[in-house]
N, C-alpha and C positions, 0 to 999 in steps of 0.2 A: 436654471440652465439645463437643457436637455442634451443627451448624448446618444450616439448610435453604437458606442463601444459596448458589446455585451457584458464585459467585465466591470463596467462602471455605471450600469443602469440603476435607477432607484429600485428598491424592493417592489414597489407597486408596479413599475413598468415591467420588471422581469416576471412578476407573477402573472400579469395579463398575457404576455407573450407565451409563457410556458403553459398556461392554462389552455390556450387555444391549441397549442401543439399537442398537449396531453389528450384533449378530446378527440383530435384527429387520429392520434396513435391508438387510442382505445377502440375507436370504431374500426380501424385497420386490423387490430388484433382479432376482434370478434368476427370480422369478415374472412380473414386469411389464415388464422392460426387454429388448427383443430384442438391444440392443447388448451388455449385460452377460451375458445368457443365453449368447450365443456366446463372449464373452470368458472366461467362467468355466466353460465346458463340461466341463473335466476336473477340476473341484473336487469333492472328496469331503467330505461333511458340511457343517457350518455353523460355520466357525472364528470365534474371537473376536479381540479386539484384539491379544492376544499373538502372533497369527499373521498380522497384517495385512501385514507386510513380505513375506510369501510370495505375496501376491496381485499381479496385474499392475498397473502404473501406467497412468494414463489421460492421453493427450496431447490437447490441444485440436484438433490437426489431424486425428486419427483420428475424433473425434466429428464434426467438420465434414464429413468425407468421406462420412458416412452420410446427409447431408441430401439430400432429393429434392424435386421439385416438389410431390408429394403430401404430404410431411412435411418442411417446411423447418426444423423444429426439430432433427431428428436421431433416430436409432434408440434413443437413451437415454431418449426420452419414455416415461413410465410411466402416463399418465392419459388419459382420454377428453377430447374437445374441450370438453364441457360442464363438466368439472371445473376447467378453467383459469380463474383469476380475473384474471390480469394477465400481460402479455408485455412484457418489456424487451428491448432490443437493444444490441449493441455498435456502435461507430462504423463498423465495416467497412472499416478503413484498408487491410486486405490483401485486399479483395475484397468480397463481399456480407456484410451484417451477420450476426452470430450472434444467434439469438433465445433468450431465457431465460424460460421459462414458469414461473408460480407458481400453486399452489392458494391458496385463502384462508388455509389453515393455514400455508403457506410464507411468505406475506406477513407473517403475525403473527410467525413465527419471525425473519424478517429484521429487523422493527422492534424486537423485543425485544433482539436482539444489538447492533443499532446504537445503541439507547438506552443500553445498558450501556457501550458503547465510548466514546461521546461524554460520557456522564455521568461517566465516570472522571476526566475533566479537572477536575471540580469545579463545573461549571455546574449550576444547579438552578432550581426554581420561584422566580419573581421576577426572574430575570436576563433582560436583553434580549440577544438573540443575532442578529447579522447574518450571513446566509449569502450566498455569492457564486456558488454553482453554478447554472447554467442547465441543469437536468437534462434536460429534454425526454424523449426515449425511453430514457434511460440509467438504469442501476442506481442512480446517485446520487440519483435521485428518491425511492427508498425511504429513503435516509439522511436526506434533508430531512424526510420524513414522521415520522421517529423523534423529532424535536425536540418534537413535541406530547406524546409519552409522557414526556419528561423534565420537561415542565411549564413550560418557559421561554416568554417572549414572543418568538416567532420573527419575524424581519424579513427576508424573502427579497428580495435586491436583484438577484442574478444577475450575469452578466458582460456586457461590451459598453459599459459607461459608468462609467469611474472617477470622473467628475465627480459622477454620481448617488450613487455610493458615498461619496465624500467628504462630500457634503451630508447623507447619512444619518448618518454618524459625527458630524458637527457638531450636527445638529438633534435626532436621536433619542437620542443619547448611550448607545449600547449598552455592555454590560459585556464582551461577547466577540464575536469575529468568526471565521468559518469560511471558509477559502480554501486554495489551494495554496501551498506554500513559495515558488514562483516569483512568484506574484502578491503575496504578502506582502512580498517583496523589492522588487518593482517599485513598489509603492505608497510605499515609503520614499524613492524617487527623486522622487516627485511632491510630497511634503509632509512636514513635521516632525510626526510622530505621537506623540512622547513625552508630550505633554500631552493626548492624546485621552482619552476616558472608558474606552477598551478596556483591560482588565486581563488578559484571557486571549485568546491567539491560538491557534486550533485549526487545524492544517494537515493536509492529506491530499491524495491524488491522485498523488503522486510521492515518491521518496526524497529525503531531505535534511533534513527537519524535526527529526530527532533527532541530527544530526551536530553535534559540539561547537562548532566555529568558526562554522558557518553559523547554528546556533541562537542563539549568543551575539550575532551581528550583528543577527538579527531581534529578540531581546529588548531589546537596547540601543536599536534604532531605534523600537520600538513602546512601550518602557517597560512591557512586559507579559511574563507567563509564557507560553512557547510549549510546547504539547504536540501530539503527532501521532496520527493515526488511519490505518488502512489496511484496504482491502477488496479483494476479487478478484471481478470482475463475475460470473463463472460460478458462484461459490460464494455470494457475498453481499456487501452493502455494509458498510463499517465493521465488519469482523469483529474488529479489534484497536483498542484505544484506550489512550493513555498517561494515567496518573494524575499527581497533582501531585508525586510523587517523581521524575518524569522519568527513570525507570530502565528504559525499554522499554515497548512497548505490550502491555497485557493482552489475553488472548483474551476478548472480550466475548461472543462466540458460543459460549461454553462450554456443553456439553450439546447443541449443534446441529451442531458441527463438530469433527472430530478432527485435530490437527496431527501431521505427521511431518517429519523432516529426511532428505534423501538427498544422496549425492554427485552433483552435477549432470552429471558425465561418465559415471559407471558406473551410476547409478540405485540403488546399494547404500544400504541404510538406515544412518543415523548416529544415535547415541544423543542423545536430548533431554537436555542437561545444560548447566549454566552455562558460557557461553563457546563452546559448539559453534556451528559455522557450516555452511551448506549451502543447498540449494534447499528451499524450503517446499513441502510436499505436504499437501493437505487432502482430507478425506472427509466427506461429509454423513452425519449420524447420524439425522435426523428429517425428511427431505425427501421430498416426494411426487411433484411434477410431473416433474422430470428430474434425479434425484440423480446425483452423481458420486462415483466410488470412486478414491481415491489419485490425485487430480488434480494434475498438475504445474503450479504457479503461475508458474514461471520467475522467482520472486523469490528472491534470495540474501539470507539473513538470519543474524543472530546471535541465539542463544536463551539465555534464563535460566529455570530451573525452581524456584529457591529462592523461598520466600515473600517478598513485597514488604513494605516497612515500612508500606504503607497497609493491610495486613491481607488483601489478595487473595492467593490461592494459585495462581491460574491461570498457565499458561506466559506468558512475555513474549518479544517479538521486537523487533529493530530491523532495518529493511530496509537492506542495504548497497548494493543496486543490482539492476537487472534483468539476469538471465542473458542475455536477448536483446540487451542493449546491451554486454555484456562483450566486451572485446578481450583477446587474449593476445599479449603482447610478450615474445619470447624466454622462453617458459614461465611468465611471470608474468601472472596474471589482473588486469586493470585495469578498474575500474568508473568511468565518467565522473563519477558523483556523488562518488566518492572524490577525484578530481582537483579538483573544485570545492571540496571541503572543505579540501584543502590550500591552495588558492589563497586561500580566504576568510580565512585567517589573516593575509594580507598587507594587509587593509583597515587604514586608509582609503586606501592608495595605489592600490588596485585596486577596481573596482566589485563584484567577486564574480561577474561573468558570464564564462563560459568556453565554448569550443567545441573539442571534440576532432576532429581532421581526419585520419581514417585515409587511407592511400594507396591503398586498394582496398576492395572490399566484403567481403573475407575476414575471419574472426575473427582469424586469425593475422596479426600485423603485425611487420615488421622495425623495430628501433629506428633512429633516435629517433622516438617518437610525436609528431606535431605537435599543439601545443595553442595556440590563440589565447586570450590573457588580456586582458580589457578593463581599461584604466586608469580611475582615478577621474576624475570631472569636472574638467577643467582641468589634469590631470597631463600632464607631458611624458614621452616614452619615455626610460627610463634603463636602459642595458645592465646595470648592476649589479643592478637590480631583477629583470630577466629571468633573470640568472644565479642570483640568490638563490632565485627560484621554482623554477627547474630543479633546483637542488641539493636543495631541500626535497622536491620530488616524488621525486627519486631516493632520498633517505634514508627517506622514509615509505612509498612504494609500491614501491620497488626497481625502478624503470623509468627508462630514459633518455628524455628528451623534448627536443623543439625548441620552445622557448617563444617565441611571437610576441606582443609587446605591441601592442595595437591601440587606437585612440582611443575615448574614452567615447562611447557611443551607437551604435557600429558593430555590436554583436551584438544579435540579436533579443530583445525582451522579450515577455512573454505575460501575458494576464489569466487564463491557465489553467496549462498545463504548459510548461516551457522545453525547447527542443531542445538537448541537450548534445553530440550527435554529428552531424557532417556526413556523411551517407551518400552 
């Protein structure tokens, strides 16, 4: 039985469609993008997806290096000024912001992928959904716009006032809420939310929402099902979204984006197969303004490609952590979000807040790795608890740590993303 639903095509059908789109996109890049015309100068012919791993990777820093006063977007820009319908920007935490232009068609593609990603969670027409992102100039704005396509009653609250949010939960009685995992955890310290009207908690913006112990703590505290979504600003918002099976985030942007997996150290391609891990690499398939080819996301993920019980056949991922945040302790890769996951299993004796404290700015660290673990409200320091946490981290992550138990409230909370590493 054939289907026209992009999320339920057979792998063979999807590959054939995406291959044709990729060939067209590659020809477009070589014609319109000065950046890729130079990068692909020695390329013969117009290869398809089966040969994509032979093409060069794209790093955000090399794109950024092409920005000039005359062209602050970069040399990968493919369209004229009057073709651009919208320009988003990054936060610019490492310098000046990066600008992300979109044609009207690109905007439509982004909204379609985001609507699929969030819609996978089970929200639909008639549901009231509170969102807490104050998007401003950021790509998250497109994700918020996608809720209109799903058909829900969208209640944007934004960040900056947890009291206002609590009031909206009490008075408007929403069915779902959208926020970061850190903020979802923070709100549980402010109020008992088990009896709220919220039955679906949709988390995004940082790793953690799909980790077993951390998710269980959120679900218990909210009395709701927790699913997660993930986007990459340069590629698109909410590209991935988890269904009610909670078995990884589906590629909602199927048909618009092609995923790959690589070894983060060598850049060598890894097969997309159940249980495979590596750095996620993404390629635009139908983008016009400033398309990217084999873009390194710096997200370390686990992948599944077998069909999901929900009926979707799209690849699924779970983000294990940011490669940029990863530390290497005596040859072992350590993600701060993985440390938090191990510590979360010790609730209710701990709050779940942690802070990894490297001894220097280098990725390579000598053991033991210092980790501050915040105690639960009113709990007293217990050497036996500290030793138990240290032993569990050693057994699960194969790394030696120096665990410091700190009083409740001493580690920073956030209404957006938590800082897990003290640089």
